N, C-alpha and C positions, 0 to 999 in steps of 0.2 A: 251738255245739259239736256235734260229731257224736255219735251214741250211744256210739261207742267211747271218745271223749274224756270224755264224761260219766261213763262207767263207771270210767275211770281216776281221774277227779277224786273220785268217791265214795269211793275207797279211799285218798285223800290227806288229811292233816290239817295244820293250821297250829298250831305250838307256839310260844308266846310266853313271855317271862320265862325264857329258857334261859341257864344259867350259861355265860359266854363262855369259860371254861377247857375246856369239853367239845369234843372233836373229833368228826369224822364216825364214826370207828370206835366210840367210846364210846356215841354216840347210837344207832347201829345195834344194838350189842350190848344196851344197856339196854332199848330198846323192843322189839327182836326177841325177847328172852327172856321178856317179859311179855305181849306182844300177839300176836306171830306174825311170820312171815318179812317182812323189809323189802326192798322192791324198789329204792328210791332215797331219798337224803337230800340236801337242799340247805340249807346254812346261810347265813343272810344277816345283815347288820349289821356294825358295826365291832367288831373283836376288842378294841379298846382300851376299849370300854365294859364295864360289869360284866355286862350281859345282852345276848343277841342273840335271834334267832328263826330258825325253820327250817321246812321243809316235809318231811313224811315220807310216802312212798307205800308202802303195804302190799300184800302179795300178795292179800289177801282183804278184803272189806267187813267181815267179822266182826272182823278184827284192828284195823281203823280204829275200829270201835265200841268195842272194849275200850280202845283208846288214849284215846278221849274220856272214858271212865270214870275214867281216871287223873289227870284234871285236878285240880290242887291238891296233887299229890304233890311231894315234895322230891327234886330231882336236883342234886347239887352243893350249892351254897350257897343256892339259890333254889327256890321252889315255882313250877311252870310252869302255864301255861294252855293249853287246847286248844280249837280251833274248826275248823269246816269250812274247807277250803282253797278259795281262788279261783284257784289255780295248778295247772296240770297238768304234772307232771314228765316222765313218759314220753310217747312218741308211739305211737299205735296202729300195729301192723304193717300196712303198706299192702296193701290188697286187690289193687290194680292197680299193679304196679311202674312206676317211671319208665323211660321208654325213652331209649336212647342215640341218637346221630345215625344209626346203621345200622338203627334200628327195632327192635332187640332190647332186652330188659329190662336195666336197669342192673345191673352187678355190683359197685357201689361203695356202701359204707355210711359214714355220719358217726358218729364216736365222740367223745362229749363227756365232760367231767369227768375228764380225764387228769391224773394227778399230774405235776408238773414233772420228776420224775426218770425218767419213762418215755421210753425211746428208741424209734426206729422199729424197731430190731431186736427190742426187747421186744414191741412191738405186733404185729409180724409173727408172732413165735413164739406169742403168746397166741391169735391168731385162726386159726392153722393147725389148731386143733382143729375148726374149722368147714369147712375145705377148703383147697385150694391158694391161697395169696396171691400175686398178681402184682405188687402195688404198694402201698406204704405211705407216707403223708406226714403229719407232725405240724406244725401251725402254731406257729412258735416266736418270731415277731417281736412278740408282745404281752406284753412283760415285766411290765406292771402286773397281769396276771392271776395268780391263785393256782393256777389249773388251765388246761389247754390242751384243744384238740380236734384231731382229725385225720381222715384218710380211709383206708379200706382197700378195695382192689379185689381181687376173687376171680376165679378162672378160670371157675367155674360159678355160675349164678344160684341154684341150690339152696343154695349156701354162704351167700348173703345172708340167707335165711330162718333158717338156723341161727345166724347172727351176731346177728340181732335178739333171739334168746333169751338172749344173753349180757348183756343189760341188767340191771343190779343186781349183776353179778359184781364182786367186789373185785379191783382191780389196783393194786398198790403203795399200798394204804391207801385208795383211792377206789373207790366203786361207779360203774362206767362206765355211760354211757347210749348205746345204739346206735339209730340211726334211719336212715331213707332219706336218702341223700346228695342234697342239692339242687345239688351241684356237678357233676352229670352234664353232659356236653357237650351242650348243647341249642342251638337256634337263638338267636343273640344277636349283639351287635355284635362279640363276640369269637369268633364261630362258625368263621371261617376258620382262625385260629390253633389253636383247640381241636380242630377236625377234623384239622388237620395233625399235632398232637401225638398224637391218637388213632390216626391212621394209622401214625405212626412207632413207637407202642408195640408194634405187631405186626411191625415190621421185624426183619431178622436182627440178631444180636448186634453191638454197636458198642463202641468204645473206652470206657474209664471216663470220660474227659472228655466224650464225646458223651452217654453215659448220664446224667451229672450234669446237663448242660444240658437234656436231655429231661425229667428228673425235675423240675427247677425250673420248666420251662414247663408241665408237666402240673399241678404243684401250684398254680401261679399261676392257671391257668384254673379249677381246682376252687374255689380260694379266692375268686375274683372272683364266680363264680356263687353260692357259698354266702353271701357278704356281701349280694348283691342280694336273696336270699331273706330274710335276717335283717332287712334294712332294710324290706322289704315287710311282714313280720310285725309289726315294731315299729310301723309306721304304722297297720296294721290294728288292732292292739291298742289304740293310743292313741285311735283313733276310737271303738272299742267302749267304752273306759273313759269317754270324754267323753260319749257318749250315755247311759251308765248314770248318770253323775254328774248330768246334766241331769234325768233321770227322777227320781232321788232327791230333788233339790232341789224339783222340781215337787210331788212327793208330800209332802215336808215342809211346803211352803208351804200346801197344801190342808188339812193337819192343823192348822196354826196359824190 
């Protein structure tokens, strides 16, 4: 982990034995009022079970410490447990922005934890507080997900930095997560079509039908690059967990 990621993880806690009837808004309000401002909440586990678990990222380390002191408190029908988190919810604001095919900094952000009710029009209006939005796309073809993710492209690079600060802001009942888009058009097997889409994005106004096709092509290119990145991170994390597990087993064996 980078120093920035370690700092974020130090402000994040793992809460177990959590009443399954509690939603994100209730968890955010309960812990926020007792510990301090909450940046992000991720609930995990089957809602059909009596209890689940979650990760809570606080704005300060002090708030996370207060939360740990609440372990054993009753929330709903159960008393919960608190431990250090091994998960990082937010991503550090990149020092060096990703570059587009033209060599200029990316003007696109990835927005996660979107409620299913949020439309592209809603997302555009929400992020216009950061600057002029040129394009919005929400990935909608993953019906099994309880939340979605999308992409927002701005006119100015400065708007991207403002958008990062929107992480933790509640939109339609969910605290969104904003990070650097991995779907920027970069050199890849799909680079020719991506570059063509990027070129057409700056073309004169077209018919609604042409704009729809262009939007779909743009979204497909972004989604493909984003999935490549997620697959890469998944493999990287699996290798890391495997190495950690081997180390723990070796350590346990020496103690025996």
